[in-house]
N, C-alpha and C positions, 0 to 999 in steps of 0.2 A: 528832491533830497541830492544833497553831495556829500560825497567823502570826504576827510580828514583824517592825515596821519598826524597825531598828537604825540610828540615827546615831552615830557616833565622832566625835571632834574630838579634834585636835593642833594645833599651831602651827608654823609655818616653820620655826624652829631644830629641831625635834623630829621634821621630816619624814621622812628619810631614815632616821633610828632606827624610827619609829613604822610606815613601810611595811616595815621588815626582819622586824619583831614579828610581822606579817599576814602574809609570805610563811613564817615558821617554823612559824607555828600550821597552816600546810597549804592544800594547793590547796581544799580547800570551801570555806573560807569567803574565802578570796582571790578565787576564781572567781567569786562572788557578788557582789562588792563594789563599787561604782561610786564612784571617789574625784575630788575637784575639786579637787586641788592643783596643776595644771597651769594653773589658772584663778584662783590665787590662794585658795581656798575650801578650807581643811585640814580638810576631814570626808571623811567616807566616810559610806555608806547601802549596807544591802542590804535585803531582803527574805527573812527566813528560817522553814521550815516545821517548827519544833521541838516538844519535848512539853513546857518551861517556858518560863519567864523567866530560870530558875537555867540552864539548860540553852544557851541564847542567850548569857548573859553569860560562862559556860566559855569558849565558845570567840575570844571578844574578849582579845585581849594586857591581862596582868593588867596592864600599867605605862596601860591605855586607859581602863579599867573607870570610873574612878570620873565619866570624862566623858565617857561612853557613855549613851544614853538607848535605852532598850526599852521599846518599844509595842505591845500584843496589838492586833490589827488584824483584820477582817474584813471581807466585802464586803454590798451589800443588792441585792437582786430590785426591779425596779418593782412588784410586788405588794407588796412589804413595804413600800417610800416610800410607795405608795398609802395603806396601812394606816396607817401614820405619820399622815398627814392627816386620816383620818375618826377618828382617836383623841384631836387635839388640839383 
């Protein structure tokens, strides 16, 4: 499995429709999303542990997929960071 940061956006006119579509996709995605809508920032963010970027994209409501960024991410240990400095 890999971790992906997902950022999806919509505008204020599409907000309720977008939220409905997230709810229709199911609880798995909805309970992992954080929304900025109440603060006027119509984006959502989630960190998902999935097998592939394509698997993540299938979770996103179809009408929002074109405006969604999916970024594969990982963590570094202190040792790895020290190693990066030695290699530089």
